[in-house]
N, C-alpha and C positions, 0 to 999 in steps of 0.2 A: 722370643715370636709371633707373638700373635699380638702385635703391634693395628688396635685397627685404627684405621683410618676413617677420615668420612664413611657419612652410607653411600657402597655407592662405588667403591674407591676400588680401582683391586688392588691384594697389596701380594707381596711375590712371597708365596709360602710355596711351597708341592709340598704334597704328602705319599713317604717313600714309604712301598706296603714289605721293601723286608726288613726294614731295621723300625715299621713300622711306630712313626711316630716323622711329624712339620719338619723340612726340610728347607731353609733359605735357598734358590733359586732360582733364575729370568721367571719357571715359569710363574701366568698368575695367575689366581684364583679372587671370584671372590668372598669378599668377608663372609655373605653369614654359610658360604659349601667350608669356611677353616673352620668362620663355629662350627660347624656343623662339624666335620671331621672329631678337633679336638674334643662333643662334647660327646662324638662314641671313642675317642679313645679314654673315658672316662674309662666310658659305660663299661669297655674292655675292659680295663681292667676291674673294678666294681666285681665282673661277674669271675674274672679272674678268681676270685679272694672267697668269692662263695662257693666258687668248684672247689676250691684248698678243703674250707667249712666240712659239703658235702662228703667230700675224700671221708676228711676225722673223723665226722661222724659216721662212713657211709663202716672205715676202721670199728672204733666204738658198737660196729650193736655189730658186729661177729663176732667180734671176744668175751661180746654177754652172751652171742648163742652157743658158744662154745664151750666155754661156765653154764648155761645152764643145761648143757646137754651134759656135759658133766656129774652134777648135780643129780638128773633125772634116773643115768649107770645107775649115782653112789646108789638108791632110794632099795 
């Protein structure tokens, strides 16, 4: 999909905001734009993974806090 051609030539790639993916259409963007879009897509995926890890940590911390309160009540 990101078939990089000679520098400065336009590429037949379009960014579909709904599916958040690059689609082959008649719309042309410069290779630099396509490269930036692809990079942003990768970063979005990485951020989604970080969000998942943060959410997991929050759940674990909540469980620790809950168990800690139980332990304090038992003292």
